[in-house]
C-alpha positions as CSV (number, residue, x, y, z in Angstrom):
1,M,30.0,-2.7,0.1
2,I,30.2,-1.1,3.6
3,F,29.4,-2.8,6.9
4,L,27.4,-0.5,9.1
5,N,27.8,0.3,12.8
6,P,24.6,-0.5,14.6
7,H,25.3,2.3,17.1
8,S,25.8,5.0,14.5
9,I,23.2,6.0,11.9
10,S,25.1,6.5,8.7
11,F,25.2,5.2,5.1
12,P,27.6,5.4,2.2
13,D,26.8,8.2,-0.2
14,P,24.8,6.6,-3.0
15,E,25.8,9.3,-5.5
16,S,29.5,8.4,-5.2
17,T,29.2,4.7,-4.4
18,H,28.8,2.3,-7.3
19,S,27.6,-1.3,-7.1
20,E,26.5,-3.3,-10.1
21,S,24.0,-5.3,-7.9
22,G,22.7,-2.1,-6.2
23,L,23.8,-3.4,-2.8
24,L,25.5,-0.6,-0.9
25,A,25.6,-1.6,2.7
26,V,25.2,-4.4,5.2
27,G,24.2,-4.4,8.9
28,G,23.2,-1.6,11.1
29,D,19.7,-1.9,12.7
30,L,16.0,-1.5,11.8
31,S,15.3,1.5,14.0
32,P,12.7,4.0,12.6
33,E,15.3,6.7,12.5
34,R,17.7,4.6,10.4
35,I,15.0,3.5,8.0
36,Y,13.7,7.0,7.4
37,F,17.3,8.3,6.9
38,A,17.9,5.5,4.4
39,Y,14.8,6.5,2.3
40,Q,15.9,10.1,2.4
41,L,19.2,9.1,0.8
42,G,17.6,6.8,-1.7
43,L,18.3,3.5,0.0
44,F,15.9,0.8,1.2
45,P,16.2,-2.4,3.2
46,W,15.6,-5.8,1.5
47,F,16.8,-9.1,2.8
48,N,15.7,-12.7,3.6
49,P,14.9,-14.0,7.1
50,G,18.0,-14.9,9.0
51,E,20.3,-12.8,6.7
52,E,22.2,-9.7,7.6
53,I,20.2,-6.5,7.0
54,L,20.9,-5.5,3.3
55,W,20.5,-1.9,2.1
56,W,20.0,-1.2,-1.7
57,C,20.1,1.6,-4.1
58,P,19.8,0.0,-7.6
59,D,21.0,1.6,-10.8
60,P,18.8,2.0,-12.9
61,R,15.8,2.8,-10.7
62,F,12.3,1.6,-11.5
63,V,9.9,4.5,-11.1
64,L,6.5,5.7,-12.3
65,F,5.7,9.3,-13.2
66,P,2.0,10.0,-12.6
67,Q,1.6,11.5,-16.1
68,D,2.8,8.2,-17.6
69,L,0.1,6.1,-15.8
70,K,-1.5,3.5,-18.1
71,I,-5.0,2.4,-17.4
72,S,-6.4,-0.5,-19.5
73,K,-10.0,-0.6,-20.7
74,S,-10.8,-3.4,-18.3
75,M,-9.4,-1.5,-15.4
76,R,-11.3,1.6,-16.4
77,K,-14.5,-0.4,-16.2
78,I,-13.6,-1.9,-12.8
79,L,-13.1,1.6,-11.4
80,R,-16.2,3.0,-13.1
81,D,-18.3,0.2,-11.8
82,D,-17.1,0.7,-8.2
83,V,-16.0,-2.9,-7.8
84,F,-13.8,-1.7,-5.0
85,T,-13.7,1.0,-2.4
86,F,-10.6,2.7,-1.1
87,T,-9.3,4.1,2.1
88,E,-6.0,5.6,3.3
89,N,-4.3,4.9,6.6
90,K,-7.3,3.0,8.0
91,C,-5.5,-0.1,9.0
92,F,-1.8,0.4,8.4
93,R,-0.4,-2.5,10.5
94,K,-2.9,-4.9,8.9
95,V,-1.8,-4.0,5.4
96,L,1.8,-4.7,6.4
97,E,0.8,-8.0,7.9
98,E,-1.0,-9.0,4.8
99,C,2.0,-8.1,2.7
100,K,4.1,-10.2,5.0
101,N,1.9,-13.2,4.7
102,T,1.3,-13.0,0.9
103,F,2.8,-15.9,-1.1
104,R,5.1,-14.7,-3.8
105,K,6.3,-16.9,-6.7
106,D,10.0,-17.8,-6.6
107,Q,10.4,-16.3,-3.1
108,D,10.8,-18.2,0.2
109,G,9.3,-16.3,3.1
110,T,9.2,-12.6,3.4
111,W,11.6,-9.7,4.2
112,L,9.0,-8.1,6.4
113,S,9.9,-9.1,10.0
114,D,7.9,-8.2,13.1
115,E,10.7,-5.7,14.0
116,L,10.5,-4.0,10.6
117,I,6.7,-3.8,10.8
118,D,7.0,-2.2,14.3
119,S,9.4,0.4,12.9
120,F,7.2,1.2,10.0
121,V,4.3,1.6,12.4
122,V,6.3,4.3,14.3
123,L,7.0,6.1,11.0
124,H,3.3,5.9,10.2
125,E,2.4,7.4,13.5
126,S,4.8,10.2,12.7
127,G,3.0,10.9,9.4
128,I,5.9,9.6,7.3
129,A,4.6,6.2,6.2
130,K,1.1,5.6,4.8
131,S,-1.1,2.7,3.6
132,I,-3.8,2.5,1.0
133,E,-6.5,-0.1,1.5
134,V,-8.8,-1.8,-1.0
135,W,-12.1,-3.2,0.1
136,Q,-14.8,-5.4,-1.4
137,N,-18.0,-6.2,0.4
138,E,-16.5,-4.6,3.5
139,K,-13.5,-7.0,3.4
140,L,-9.9,-6.0,3.0
141,V,-8.9,-7.5,-0.3
142,G,-5.8,-5.5,-1.3
143,G,-3.5,-2.7,-0.4
144,F,0.0,-1.3,-0.3
145,Y,2.2,1.0,1.8
146,G,5.2,3.2,1.5
147,V,7.2,6.2,2.8
148,Q,6.5,9.7,1.6
149,I,9.3,12.2,1.2
150,G,7.9,15.5,-0.1
151,N,6.3,14.7,-3.5
152,V,8.1,11.4,-3.8
153,F,6.2,8.2,-2.7
154,C,8.5,5.3,-2.0
155,G,6.3,2.2,-2.6
156,E,7.3,-0.8,-0.5
157,S,5.0,-3.7,-0.9
158,M,1.5,-4.6,-2.0
159,F,-0.9,-7.5,-1.7
160,A,-4.1,-8.7,-3.4
161,K,-6.5,-11.4,-2.3
162,V,-8.7,-11.0,-5.4
163,S,-7.8,-10.2,-9.0
164,N,-7.0,-6.5,-9.8
165,A,-7.3,-5.3,-6.2
166,S,-3.8,-4.0,-5.7
167,K,-3.7,-2.6,-9.3
168,A,-7.0,-0.7,-8.7
169,G,-5.7,0.7,-5.4
170,F,-2.5,1.8,-7.0
171,I,-4.3,3.5,-9.9
172,Q,-6.7,5.2,-7.5
173,F,-3.8,6.5,-5.4
174,I,-2.0,8.0,-8.3
175,K,-5.1,9.6,-9.7
176,K,-5.8,11.2,-6.3
177,N,-2.1,12.3,-5.9
178,D,-1.3,13.5,-9.4
179,N,0.9,16.2,-7.8
180,L,3.6,13.6,-7.0
181,D,6.9,14.0,-8.8
182,L,7.2,10.2,-9.0
183,I,6.4,6.9,-7.3
184,D,9.6,4.9,-6.5
185,C,8.9,1.2,-7.4
186,Q,12.5,0.2,-6.6
187,V,13.1,-2.8,-8.8
188,H,11.4,-4.0,-12.0
189,S,8.1,-5.9,-12.0
190,E,5.9,-6.7,-15.0
191,H,2.9,-5.8,-12.9
192,L,4.0,-2.2,-12.5
193,E,5.6,-1.9,-15.9
194,S,2.1,-2.6,-17.4
195,L,0.9,0.5,-15.4
196,G,3.6,2.7,-16.9
197,A,6.6,2.3,-14.7
198,T,10.0,2.7,-16.3
199,M,13.7,2.6,-15.6
200,I,15.7,5.8,-15.0
201,P,19.3,6.4,-14.1
202,K,20.0,6.3,-10.3
203,A,21.5,9.8,-10.6
204,D,18.2,11.2,-12.0
205,Y,16.2,9.6,-9.2
206,L,18.6,10.9,-6.5
207,K,18.3,14.4,-7.9
208,I,14.5,14.3,-7.7
209,L,14.7,12.9,-4.2
210,K,17.2,15.5,-3.1
211,R,15.0,18.3,-4.3
212,N,12.1,16.9,-2.3
213,N,14.3,16.6,0.8
214,E,15.1,20.2,0.6
215,S,11.6,21.5,-0.1
């Protein structure tokens, strides 16, 4: 594990650095430039309030290939019946604030600090980060956000205020963006596994990411 200099934007090479936990670096800062550089290398920040900034690149990596998307009969009916409506980039900061304030089982607090939200907003204004919003009766009931690198979408966090809202938004996003190479889901969750996400070796993920950085 490497301790980063907050005055120099650099990271250990995730291809040659091994960590059983996936934790590759500590420290640095949360500037938009560093965050974007991290995603281009395959790293992402994830830490608890009051901790040092932690940068991760897990092996294996949890991803979803669009062609492997699984849609249950019940979800097909929800989408067919237009239970929800969907927008993109309509209220980016609001989506992040909702993700920050969503209660999550077995978690104390959230890793989304105000500083981190401000940096993601800058990336959004630069066209790098995007949000997907889910609406019901003109109320925001779900959504998620992430960073786009070529045809790789690095999903970050999602929220739902009513049942199936975030799942419907995720499915709609993938159906609309079936040209994506993959969606990076980072670490395992049963919610995303039910939609078709799977584990792949870190090396395979980094190859796909590198190809998109060069395109």
